[in-house]
N, C-alpha and C positions, 0 to 999 in steps of 0.2 A: 445588602444582599445576604442571602442565607448560606452559611458555610456548611458543607457536607461533613458529617461526623466520621471519624475514622477509628472507632473503638476496637473493632475487630482486628484491624491492622496493627493497632498498638499492642494488642495481646500477642499477635504473631511476632512482632518486633521484640518484645520482652522475652519471649520464649527463645528466639534465635540468639539474642544477646546472652541469655543464661547458658545456653548450650555452648556458645563460643567461649565464655569465661571458664566453664567447666573443662572445655577442650584445652585451654591454655594451661590450667593446672595439671590436667592429665599428661600433656606433653612434657611438662617439667618433671613429672614423676617417672615417665617412661623412658625418656631419651637418656639412657646411660650406656648404650652400646652403639657401635658404628652402624650396624645393620638397620636398626630402627631409625637412626638419624638419616641415613641415605634414603630409606623408604619414605619417610615423612617429607624430606626435601624434594625428592623426585615427584611424589604425588601432588604436593601443593604447588610446585613449580608448573607442572603440567596443567593443573586445573586453572592456574592463573592465566595461562595462555589459551587453553581450550575453552574453558567455561564461558568466557565472554569478554571481549574487549569493551562491550557495553558497560560492564561493571566499572571500568576505569572512566568511562564517559559519565557515569553516575557520580563518581568521586569528584570529577572536575566540576560538574554542575552543582554539587553540594558545597564545594569550596569557593567557587567563583560565580555566585548567583547572578550578579549584575553585569557580568562581562560577557564577551563573545566566547561562550563556553567551548564551541566546536574547535576553535583555533587552539585554545589552551589544552583541550583534550588531545588534539593531534600532536602538540609539542610533548605533552606528558607521555603519550603512548610511544612516540618516537624515541624519547629518551630511555624509557623502560625497555623497549625492544632492542635498541643498540646495546644497552647495558647487559641485557640477558644474553644476546648473541655473542658478545665479546667475553663475558665473564663466566659463563656456565662451566666451560671446560677448566678454566683456571681454578674456579671455586671447588669443583668436585675433587680435584687432585691436590689442592694445597691448603684449603681452609678447614678448620675444625668444624665438621658438620654437626657436632653435638650442640654447638652454640648457634650455628647458622640455621638449623632446623627450627629452633625456637624463634629466631628473628623473623624468618620467613612466615612462620605460623602467625606471629603477631601482626605482620603486615597483611596477611590474608584476612585476619579478623577485622582489621581496620577497613579493608576494602568492602567486606560484606556488610559491616555495620553502617558505613557511609552510604552504601547502595540502598540499604533498607530505609535509612533516614531520608534519603532523597525520594524514594518511592512514597514514603509516608507523607512527605511534604507535597507530593503531587496529588495524593488522595484528598488533601485538604484544599482542593480547588474550590473557589467560590462558584457555586452553581445554584442559581435560583430556580426552583421548580414551583410554579403556581398551577394549582389544579383548577379544572373547570368549575364554575359556580354550581352549587346544588348537585354535585356529582353523586353523593350518596343517595339523596332523595330521588334523583332522576333514574337511578338504577335499582331502587329498593324492590320494586315489584316485577323486575324484568328477569327473564331466564337468560342470563348473560352467556354468550357463546364461548366455547374453547377456541383458542386462536393458534393456528399453525402458521408460523411466519418464517419464510425462507428467503435469504438474500443470496443472489448469484452475482458474484463480483465481476464487473466488466462484461456483463451480458448485453448484447445489442437488443434493440427494440423490435417490435413487430411491424415497423413501417415496411411497406411492400418493396421499396428499393433496396433496403439493406439486409433484410432478414433472409436467412438461407435454410431454415428448417421448417418447411410447411407441415411436415408430419407432426412436429411438436405442437404447432398452432392448432391443427385440426384435432389432435387427440385431446387437448385441453378443452376445446369447445364441446367435443363429444361427452366429456365428463362433467359438463355443466359450468365450466369456468367462463368468465367474461374476460376476453383478451382486449386490453386497452391499447389499441394500435398506435395511438398518438401520445402515449405516456412519455414524459421527459423528466430527466434529472435536472435539478437546478444548479448543479455543480459538476465539475469534470473530474473530481478526485474524491476518494473514499473518506478522507479525514474531514472533509467539508460536507459531503453529501449525507453520510449516515447520521451525524449529529442533527442535521437539519430535518431529515425524515422523521427520526424518532422523537424529536422535540417539537415537531410541527411548526417550526419557526425558521426564518432565514438566519444565516450565520451571523450577520452584523448585529441585529438587535439581540440575538441570543447571547453573544459574547459582550454586548454593549460596546461595540467598536465601530469605527468608521471604515469605509471600504479601503482607504489608503493604508490602513494599519496592517500589521503582520498577524497571520493566523497560523501559528506553528502547530504541528501534530500533537505535541505534548499537551497543549491547551485545549484544542478542539476535541481530542479523544476523551477528555474528562466529561464532555457533554454527550458522548456516546455511552460511556459507562453509567452515567447518572442522568437519565433522560426522563422526559415528561411521560411518555407512554408507559414505561416500566413502572414509574412511580404511581400512575393511575391504577395499573393492574395490581400493584402491591396493596394499595389502599382497599381495593375491591376483593382482597383475599385470594388472588390468583396464585397458583404454584407456578413459578417461573423457572423454566429449564433452558439453559443457554449452551449452545454447541458452536464454538468458534474455532477457526484455524489457530494453531499455537502462535502464529505470528501476531494474533490479536489477543494474546493472553492478558495483556494489560487491561483489557476491557473487563475481564473477570476480576482481576486483582484489585482494581480501583472502584469497582461497583459497590454502592452502598445499599443495593436492594437486598432486603433481609430474607426474602423467601428463597427456596431452594434454587441454587444455581449449579450447573454441572458443565464440565468441559472435558476435553480429552485428558484422561487421567493416566497416572502411571509413569514410571521412569522413562519408558520409551518415548512418550509424548514430549517430555521435557528435553530429552537428548536430541530429538528431532528438531526442536526449536533452537537449541544451541548450535546445531549444524549450520544454521543460516547466518549466524552472527559471530561465530568463533574465529579465532586467529587462523585456525587450520580448516576453514570451511571448504576450501578448494580440494582438500584431501578427503573430506568426509562424504562426498557424493550426495549433496542435498537433494538432487533430483530423485534418488531412490526413496528418500524420506518423504518427499512430496507425494509419490505414488501411494505410500502407506497412509499418510494423513488424509488424502482425498477419500480413500475407501473407508477409513475409520470414522470420518465425520458422518457419512451416510449411515453407517452401521449404528453409530451412537444415536442419531436422530430416530432411526427405526426403533431402537430400544426405548426411547422416550415414549413413542406411540404405543408400543406393546405393553410397557409397564403401567401406563396410565389408563389402560382399557377399562379397568374396573374402578377407577378413581372417580368418586362422585363429586369431588370438588372442581373448581374452575382451573383450567390448564392453559398456560401460554408456553408453547415450544418454539424456540428461536434458533435458527441456524444461519450463520454467515460463512459461506464456503468460498475459498479463493479460486473460483472456477466460473466461467472459462478464462479467467485471468491467467497470465503466464506465471510460472513456466507451464507451457503446454504439455500435457501428460499423456493423453491417449488419443488414438485416432477414433473415428466414428464406430469402429468395430471392437473397441476396447483393447487394441494392441498398444503396448507402451511405445512412446516415442523415444528415439535415441537422444543423446544430449544435443546434437546438432539440430535435430528436428524440433526439439522443445523450444529452441530459440528462434525458429523460423515462423514468423507470423502468418505465413501462407497457410499454416496448419491450424490457424485459429478456428475456422469454421468446422473442421473435422472434430476438434476437441469440444466445440460448442455442441455438436450433435450428440456426442457421447454423454456430455453433461446433461443434456436434455433427456436422454434415455434414462439416466440414473434418477432424474427428478420424477419422471413418469412412474418408475418403480416405487419411488418413495411415496408418491400420491396414492398408489394402490395400498401400501401399508397403512397410510394415514386413514384412508376410507374404511379399511377393514376394522380399525380400532377406535375410530372417533365417535363422539356422540352425535345424534342427529342435528343438533343446532350449531355444529362447528363451522368456523370460518377458516379458509386457507388463503394466504396471501403470498404470492411469489413475485419478486421484483429484483431488478438490478440496482446498483448504486450509481453507475454511470455506464456509458457506452464504450465503444472500441474505436480507436484511431481518431484523428483530429476532426474528420468530417462527420463523425457521429458520436462525439463524446456525450451529448445530451440525450440521444435517442436510446432508451434502455427498456428493458422488459418490465411488463406488469400484467399479471393475470390473477384474478380474484374469484374465489368460490364463496357464494352466499348460500346458505341452506334453503332459502325460499326462492332462489333464482331470480329475485327482483333486483335488477341492476339500474333502475331508473335514476337513482340518486348519484350515480357515478358520472362526472363530467366527461365528455368525449376527449377533452384535452387536459387531462389531469396531470399534475406535476408532483414530484416527491414531497414537497413541503406540505401539500394538502392531502396526501394519501390517507393518513390516519385520522385527519379531521373528517374526511368522508366516511370512513369506517365507523368511527366513534359516534358520529351524528346519527347514523342509522341504528346501531345496536345498543348504544349507551344513553340515548336520549339527550346528548349534549347538543348545544346549538352554537358550535364554533364557526365563526366566519372564515371563509377561505382567504388565504394570503395571496397577494399578487404574484403572478407567474413571472418572476425575475430570474435571470440566468447569469452566473458568474463563472469566469475562467481564471485559472491561476497564471502567474508569470511562469516562464519557461524554466528559469534557473533555480529559484529557491522553492517554488511550489507553495509558498506561504503568503504571497501577495495576490490579492484578487482584484479583478476589474469586471464591471458589468458589461455584458455584450448583448447585442440584438441577434438572436439565433435565426431570424428571418433574413439577416444579411449573410448570405452564404459565404462571401469572401471573408467576413470577420470570423465566422464560426470555423471555417476550414483552417484559417491561419492560427487562430487561438494565440495571436501575438499582440503585444502591447508595445508600441514604439519606445515607451519609457523604460522597458526592461532591457533594451539594447543600446540605449543612448550612451551609457558608460563604456560599454565594450567598443562601440563605434568610435568614441573619442580616443580611447586607448590605442586602437588599431591605426587611426589616422595619425596620431602622434608618433607611434612606433615605426610605421612604414612610410612616412612622408618621403617623397622623392625616390622611393624604391619601386622596382618593377613588380607589379602585382597581377596575378591571374586569379580570377574568381572561378571556383568550381561549383557547378550546380546552376541550372537555369529553369527551375520550377517555381512553385508558389512562394517559397521562402525567399528566393532571389527577387521575385516581383515585389514582395513586401519590403525588402531592404531597399530596393531601387526606388520605390514609391515614397518611402519615409525618411531616407537619408541622402545626403549629398555625396554621391560617389565620385564626383569630380575632384574631391580632395585626395583621392588615390590616383596613382599613375597606373591605371588598368590597361594592360597590354592585350588581354584577351579574356574571354569567358569560355570555360570548357564544361562539357557534360557528356555522359555516355551516349546520348542521342545524337551527338555530333560525330560518332565513330565512323559512320558510313559516308559522311560528306563534310567538307569544309567549304560550304557554299556561301557566296556573298548575299544570296537571297535572304539569309537569316540575320543579316546585319541590321536590317530595319526593325525586325521583331525584337531582337535582343538589345540593340543599341550599342553594341560593342563588337569587336572582331571575335569570331568564334573559332575554336580549335578542338580537334579530337584529343582525348586524354593522353593517348600514346605519343602525342607530339608536344606536350607541355614542356618537356625538358629541353626541346630545341630552342625555346624562347629564352632559356636561362633566367627564369623569374627569381627574384629575391625571396618571394613568399607566395604561397597559394592559400587563399582564404576560402574555406569551405562555406558555401551558402545553401545548406540543406537542413531540414528539420532533424534528421537522424544521422548522427555522426558515425556510429559503430560500423554500419554497412559500408560507408565510404572509406573509413580507415582500414577495414579489412580488405576492401577492393584495392586500395593503394598498396598495401603490404603484400597481399597474397597473389595479386595478378599484375597490376601496373608496373611496380618496381621490378618484379621478376622478369616480366616480358621485355621491358625496355632496357634493363640493366642500369637504369639511371634513377636517382632519388632526388627529391626536392623537399624543402621545408614547407610545412603547412600549419595553418591554425584555423580558427573558426569563429563565427559570431556566436556560436553556442558554447557551452561549458566543455571545452575539449579535454581538459585535464581529467574530469570525471569519466568521460567516455573512454579516454586512454586507459584508465585504471580498469574499467570493465573489460576492455579488449584484452589487456594483459591477463586478467583472470581467466578469460575464455581460452587464451593461448596456453596458459599453464595447465588448465584442465585437459586440453587436447594432448599435451605431452604426457601427463600422468595417467589419463584414461582414454587412450586412442580408440 
């Protein structure tokens, strides 16, 4: 396999190391009075906490490459957090800060260098990029088009049942676009979908792995950064301009494409990125930063178009915007959502309509500045909600308006095979339309699904993902009184795939049983049913939540059920309840700090 070179990043690493070493000598020279010592101590200590706990994660990855890094990182971060919390007051008042400032600075230098070393290691990901045969010859006499490529994260497709913005659909058609109503993503998550789309290959052969193996983001994103499409365009002397959400900055950092790449620049963009991953993220109001990032990305892409108006060379302008993906930012009229509204997925379609309006404005800018032979490609990476994860947007503009080569049921893996075959004279065969969903817990294990099987697509569940949890729950709550909460699709999945007779189930509860506790539902459910407000009367030892989404249920228990009844009960879930609990706690802290 061909290993991607990292010369540019090596230069950056050497520069940062040189600055760090110079800084160490500078601190040794400067720190001779208490004021400077306190200033350095407080600044570096704050940066260690604020600038990223991700840095510590990088340290743990660099030190323990072959082990379960996440667990070791959690231990390392916990130790450092406890030490900081207990020791900072004592240190400031009792320790000689002249010495401590130097020690802390050395530790900071260690963190920075190991972080960069880890990133350097990541950029040397083995990525094999094979170009189409006779690429140069087949394009020698062609007037190759400029390409405007826009990815709208989590945008649903044009299928008649799910789509809610007919205005967008009709406006695109009026402007000469071909709306591919049956377009589908082959994957349900970005870190699998985008590498597949840009490399025009399914993820398993791309990474040379089997379906049962793990596909972590750190590995798959290397194939986003260094992909076949961009490599082809680089060979053909395209100027490549890239505009991505700061959350995807690693795409830029690890990309080995040598032509021009641009992203959100400046200190504000980097500070906004830190807001999402810092120790104090709940204090820094990342929602406000998201508003600014959203607007900045559209403005940056417009600047690409305007600056390239008189450029006679070949242009490829790429934008991946985290919209209409959450957090939901604006309603359809452009009014900002409150924090509570941004987390309510009922507002998804309103944000989608506003995003579509911004895209139409962007298309106007593109058309005002583009060359006559330009191609515009707008698509999503996956859909929204479990029953439409694979139904996503795709609309294509060809200068000759001849769309006969586009299959009616195109999928992501074949999108650019279709485009390149038409304009570049390549003869790439289409890949089979296969669909893969991730497991619920880790998001890194995939299984092939039949999207024509509605039950399988809607559930997006693999029994193997829940076998371990099921065994743990059976063992832990054997002979104890159990109430199952939730009587929807997930409950049916659990009931169909696992032996619930191993539990002592005394009832099943759901909000839909609030108005009745009727025996007529006994046959449908298979167990006694009870309204949520009566659960405590059964005195269960445990309530096991059987729903796909935990946070709304946990909020309902805490904010309504427990308050209204004055009674509490223990609960757990077939899902990852600890992660959901942390998210709920973060929401609660945000409410307290920013009501």
